[in-house]
N, C-alpha and C positions, 0 to 999 in steps of 0.2 A: 504494500500500500504506500502510495506516495503522498506526502503532506505538502500542500501547496500554499498554505496560509501561515501567517505568523501565529494566529490563534491556535491552529492545529499543531504547530511545532511546540508552542509553550505547553499546551495540554498534554501532548504526547510525552514530553520530557518529564512532566510531573507524574504521569501514569507510570513511566518506566522507573522513576526514582522510588515510587511506592510499590513497584512490582505488581501493578494492576493491568489487566487487559482492557481493551476498549469495550468488549462485550460485558465483562463483569461490572465495569464502572457505569456503563450506560444503564444496566439493570438496576444498579444501586440508586441512580438519580431518576429513574422512572421514564426513560425514553428508549426508543428502539435502537439497537446497535447499528442498524442501517442508517438511520437519520443522524446519529452521532458521528459515524464515519463520514457522512456527507458534509457535515459542518467542519470536520477536521481537514478534509481534502479540498474544500472550496466549492464543492458542487452545490452547497446551500450555505446561506449566511446565518450565523447564530444570532438569535434575538438577544436583547438585553436580559430577558427572563432566563433564557438558556444559559447565558454566561454566568448569571447568579447561581443557577443550579449547579453548574460545574464548579464554580468557586466554593460554594458551600460543601459540595461533595469532596473536594480536595482540601477543605479546611484551610483555605488560603488566608494569609495576612491581609490587612487592608491595603497595603502597598502592592502586593502581588495581585489582589483582586482588581485594583485600579489598572494595573498593567495589562491584565487579561481583557478588561473592557476596552482599554485603549486600542489594543491590537485587533480586537474583534471589530471595532468601529472603523479602523483604517482598512481592514480587509473588506468591509462593507462599502468602501468608497467614500467615507466621510473624511473631510479635511479638518483636522483639529489643531488648534493652537492652545496648548496647555500652559504657555508662558504667561498668559494674562489671567489674573485672578479677579 
């Protein structure tokens, strides 16, 4: 399986670090493994709600959660300027 998105690469690394498969993790967070794989490879864009489910399932810190949302938004084609508060 090829990962084509920043979101997919970040999540795949987290899963590998935790020794989890995509299938077992997708079952844990309550989505189909097919849909989850499609969000990792870029065939589908993850919604903010899905990004939250993934972040919760991975028990990410607030900083890592923000990074995951950032990359999902970029992968979805949003142009973000996080330098302005």
